[in-house]
C-alpha positions as CSV (number, residue, x, y, z in Angstrom):
1,M,30.1,-17.5,128.4
2,S,31.1,-14.0,129.4
3,T,28.7,-11.1,129.1
4,A,31.1,-9.4,126.8
5,L,31.0,-12.3,124.4
6,S,27.2,-12.8,124.5
7,A,26.7,-9.0,123.9
8,E,28.9,-9.0,120.7
9,T,27.2,-7.6,117.6
10,R,27.9,-8.0,114.0
11,G,30.1,-5.2,112.6
12,T,32.4,-4.2,109.8
13,D,36.1,-4.9,110.1
14,P,38.0,-1.7,110.2
15,A,41.0,-3.6,108.9
16,G,39.1,-4.4,105.7
17,A,38.7,-7.6,104.0
18,E,41.9,-9.1,102.5
19,P,42.0,-10.5,99.0
20,R,43.8,-13.6,100.1
21,T,41.5,-15.4,102.5
22,P,40.6,-19.0,103.0
23,R,37.5,-20.1,101.1
24,A,34.4,-19.2,103.2
25,S,32.0,-22.1,102.7
26,V,34.3,-25.1,102.9
27,K,32.8,-27.8,105.0
28,A,35.1,-29.6,107.3
29,S,35.9,-33.0,105.8
30,S,38.0,-34.2,108.7
31,K,36.8,-37.0,111.0
32,V,37.8,-34.6,113.8
33,P,35.8,-31.5,112.9
34,A,36.8,-29.6,116.0
35,A,40.5,-29.8,115.1
36,E,39.8,-29.0,111.5
37,N,37.7,-25.9,112.5
38,T,40.2,-24.7,115.0
39,L,42.9,-24.7,112.2
40,R,40.5,-23.0,109.8
41,I,39.9,-20.2,112.4
42,L,43.7,-19.8,112.9
43,K,44.3,-19.6,109.1
44,L,41.5,-17.0,108.7
45,L,42.9,-14.8,111.5
46,A,46.4,-15.2,109.9
47,S,45.1,-14.0,106.6
48,R,43.8,-10.6,108.0
49,R,45.6,-7.4,108.8
50,G,43.7,-6.9,112.0
51,P,41.5,-8.7,114.6
52,M,38.0,-10.0,113.8
53,A,34.8,-10.2,115.6
54,A,33.6,-13.8,116.4
55,S,30.4,-13.2,114.4
56,Q,32.6,-12.4,111.4
57,I,34.7,-15.5,111.9
58,A,31.5,-17.6,112.1
59,S,30.0,-16.0,109.0
60,S,33.3,-16.2,106.9
61,L,33.7,-19.9,107.7
62,D,30.0,-20.9,107.7
63,L,30.2,-22.2,111.2
64,P,27.7,-21.9,114.1
65,R,28.5,-19.0,116.4
66,S,28.3,-21.2,119.5
67,S,31.0,-23.5,118.0
68,V,33.2,-20.5,117.2
69,Y,32.8,-19.1,120.7
70,H,33.8,-22.4,122.2
71,L,36.8,-23.0,120.0
72,L,38.0,-19.4,120.5
73,G,37.7,-19.9,124.3
74,V,39.9,-23.0,124.1
75,M,42.4,-21.2,121.8
76,E,42.5,-18.1,124.1
77,A,43.1,-20.3,127.2
78,N,46.1,-21.8,125.4
79,G,47.5,-18.5,124.1
80,F,46.7,-19.0,120.4
81,V,44.3,-16.2,120.1
82,L,44.0,-13.0,122.1
83,H,40.5,-11.5,123.0
84,L,40.5,-7.7,122.7
85,H,37.6,-7.0,125.2
86,E,37.2,-3.3,124.3
87,E,37.0,-4.0,120.6
88,Q,35.1,-7.3,121.0
89,R,37.5,-8.9,118.5
90,Y,40.0,-11.7,118.3
91,G,43.5,-11.7,117.0
92,L,46.4,-14.1,117.0
93,G,48.1,-14.7,120.4
94,I,51.6,-15.2,121.6
95,S,51.5,-19.1,121.1
96,A,50.9,-18.5,117.4
97,F,53.9,-16.3,117.3
98,E,55.9,-19.0,119.0
99,L,54.9,-21.5,116.4
100,S,56.1,-19.0,113.7
101,S,59.4,-18.6,115.5
102,A,59.8,-22.4,115.8
103,Y,59.0,-22.7,112.0
104,S,61.9,-20.2,111.3
105,R,64.3,-22.1,113.6
106,Q,63.8,-25.4,111.9
107,E,64.6,-23.8,108.5
108,P,61.9,-25.6,106.6
109,L,62.4,-23.6,103.4
110,S,66.1,-24.5,103.3
111,R,65.5,-28.2,104.1
112,L,62.7,-28.5,101.6
113,G,64.3,-26.4,98.9
114,R,67.9,-27.8,99.0
115,P,67.2,-31.2,97.4
116,L,65.0,-29.6,94.7
117,L,67.7,-27.1,93.8
118,A,70.3,-29.9,93.8
119,S,68.2,-31.8,91.3
120,L,67.8,-28.7,89.2
121,V,71.6,-28.1,89.2
122,D,72.3,-31.7,88.1
123,A,69.8,-31.4,85.2
124,I,70.9,-28.0,83.8
125,G,74.6,-27.8,84.8
126,E,74.2,-24.2,86.2
127,S,74.2,-22.9,89.8
128,A,71.0,-22.3,91.6
129,H,69.9,-20.5,94.8
130,L,67.0,-19.9,97.1
131,A,66.4,-16.4,98.6
132,V,63.8,-14.7,100.7
133,L,62.8,-11.0,101.0
134,H,64.4,-9.2,104.0
135,G,63.3,-5.5,104.0
136,R,64.4,-4.2,100.5
137,D,67.0,-6.8,100.2
138,V,67.0,-10.5,99.3
139,L,68.7,-12.8,101.7
140,Y,70.2,-16.0,100.2
141,I,69.5,-19.1,102.3
142,V,70.5,-21.9,99.9
143,E,73.1,-22.1,97.2
144,E,73.8,-25.2,95.0
145,R,76.9,-24.6,92.9
146,A,77.3,-26.5,89.6
147,K,80.6,-28.3,88.8
148,N,83.1,-26.3,86.8
149,R,81.1,-23.1,87.2
150,P,82.7,-19.9,88.6
151,S,81.9,-18.9,92.2
152,L,79.1,-16.3,92.7
153,V,78.4,-13.6,95.2
154,T,75.2,-15.3,96.2
155,D,76.6,-17.3,99.1
156,V,74.3,-18.2,102.0
157,G,73.8,-15.2,104.3
158,V,74.6,-12.7,101.6
159,R,72.1,-9.8,101.2
160,L,71.6,-7.9,97.9
161,P,69.1,-5.1,96.8
162,S,66.1,-6.9,95.6
163,H,65.4,-4.5,92.7
164,L,68.8,-5.5,91.2
165,T,68.3,-9.3,91.3
166,A,66.1,-11.8,89.5
167,S,65.2,-13.3,92.8
168,G,64.1,-10.0,94.3
169,R,62.2,-9.0,91.2
170,A,60.3,-12.3,91.2
171,I,59.2,-11.7,94.8
172,L,58.4,-8.0,94.4
173,A,56.2,-8.8,91.3
174,A,54.1,-11.1,93.5
175,L,53.5,-8.5,96.2
176,P,50.7,-5.9,96.1
177,K,51.8,-2.8,94.3
178,S,51.1,-0.7,97.4
179,Q,53.7,-2.8,99.4
180,V,56.3,-2.4,96.7
181,R,55.8,1.3,96.7
182,A,56.1,1.3,100.5
183,L,59.5,-0.4,100.2
184,Y,60.6,2.1,97.6
185,P,59.3,5.5,98.7
186,N,61.9,7.7,97.0
187,A,65.0,7.6,95.0
188,A,67.3,7.1,98.0
189,A,65.8,3.6,98.2
190,F,67.6,2.6,94.9
191,T,71.2,1.6,94.9
192,A,73.5,0.2,92.2
193,R,76.5,-2.1,92.4
194,H,78.1,-0.7,89.2
195,E,77.0,1.2,86.1
196,V,74.7,-0.9,83.9
197,E,72.8,0.3,80.9
198,G,69.1,0.4,81.7
199,A,69.7,0.0,85.5
200,I,66.5,0.4,87.6
201,M,67.1,3.5,89.7
202,K,63.5,5.0,90.2
203,Y,60.2,3.6,91.1
204,S,58.5,4.2,87.7
205,A,61.2,2.0,86.0
206,L,60.8,-0.7,88.7
207,S,57.0,-0.7,88.4
208,S,57.2,-1.0,84.7
209,H,59.7,-3.9,85.0
210,L,57.6,-5.7,87.5
211,D,54.6,-5.5,85.1
212,Q,56.7,-7.3,82.5
213,V,57.7,-9.9,85.1
214,R,54.0,-10.5,85.9
215,Q,53.1,-10.9,82.2
216,R,56.1,-13.2,81.6
217,G,55.7,-15.3,84.7
218,Y,59.4,-15.1,85.7
219,A,62.0,-12.5,86.4
220,T,65.4,-11.9,84.8
221,E,68.7,-10.1,85.6
222,H,71.3,-9.0,83.0
223,G,74.6,-8.2,84.8
224,E,73.2,-5.9,87.4
225,V,74.9,-7.8,90.2
226,T,77.9,-9.3,88.4
227,P,78.9,-8.2,84.9
228,G,78.5,-10.9,82.4
229,F,76.2,-13.1,84.5
230,G,72.4,-13.5,84.0
231,S,69.8,-14.9,86.2
232,I,66.3,-16.3,85.9
233,A,64.0,-16.5,88.9
234,A,60.5,-17.5,89.8
235,A,58.5,-16.9,93.0
236,V,57.6,-19.5,95.7
237,T,54.2,-18.8,97.3
238,D,52.4,-19.9,100.4
239,H,48.9,-21.3,100.7
240,L,47.5,-17.7,100.5
241,G,49.4,-17.0,97.3
242,W,51.9,-14.8,99.2
243,P,55.5,-14.9,98.0
244,T,57.8,-16.5,100.5
245,A,60.9,-17.0,98.5
246,A,62.3,-17.2,95.0
247,V,64.2,-19.9,93.1
248,A,66.8,-18.7,90.7
249,V,69.6,-20.0,88.4
250,T,72.7,-17.9,87.4
251,F,74.8,-18.4,84.4
252,L,77.3,-16.7,82.0
253,E,75.1,-14.8,79.6
254,D,77.3,-15.5,76.5
255,K,76.8,-19.2,77.1
256,L,72.9,-19.1,76.9
257,P,71.3,-17.8,73.7
258,S,68.4,-15.5,74.5
259,E,66.0,-17.8,72.7
260,E,66.8,-20.5,75.3
261,W,65.9,-18.3,78.4
262,P,62.2,-19.2,78.3
263,V,63.1,-22.9,78.2
264,L,65.3,-22.5,81.3
265,A,62.7,-20.3,82.9
266,A,60.1,-23.1,82.6
267,R,62.4,-25.4,84.5
268,V,62.9,-22.9,87.2
269,Q,59.2,-22.2,87.5
270,K,58.5,-26.0,87.8
271,V,60.9,-26.1,90.8
272,A,59.4,-23.1,92.4
273,D,55.9,-24.5,91.9
274,E,57.0,-27.8,93.5
275,L,58.5,-26.0,96.4
276,S,55.3,-24.1,96.8
277,V,53.3,-27.3,97.1
278,R,55.8,-28.8,99.6
279,I,55.6,-25.8,102.0
280,H,51.9,-26.1,101.9
281,G,52.2,-29.4,103.6
282,R,50.4,-31.3,100.8
283,P,51.8,-34.3,99.0
284,V,53.7,-33.6,95.7
285,K,51.9,-35.2,92.8
């Protein structure tokens, strides 16, 4: 063990504790505790905005310091963590980034989401799509078009302003308000495709609308993207509760009475919840 490691002292994390962190006192239930604890350490580091001291890792996960030092040493040797000697802290390493890149290359969201959306479309007879946040836009990664329904602008690869779309609003509503504010710092951040009554063109209006989305549990859109078309969307979240995507359906507004929107929203939410479970890597009940 290096002198720097043995001399490490307990301190406060300048990055601050995050609200979404793995549970602290969960005992490893695996028959391979070293593997389980290695993954717990990686998940903990991934949930923080900045590096952590080894003593903090041990305390947060209720693990012996000696075990934490040993596991960190192995992970550092393999590039999964980086030891910042001057700060006496550990952060994620390049190998962790490479895993993230490989995850993106394999398009797991698209692969997992497509069959769920196809089943939803078969059940409701309306088109559905899956989108992710890309800056202030939403990027559409899956579209399942219903038979005998008009084509939409939400083809795979299309980007649209998130504040105009049900998908974008569902994702924004699941983000911390501070992050939404950072995405929309001024009026220049707001754009419109065409004139719509009640269009969201300033932050106060967006903030109020997102409050309604949180209370309702799903997001809506009334012709802001394409006149005459409405959409309903629900967020897909990861194991930390962070929004990773949104499932949405789009339909002709005059074909769906307003009292039926909550019924359709419940079906959309069910698909979003199921996709959330699938991307966690846990069996679907």
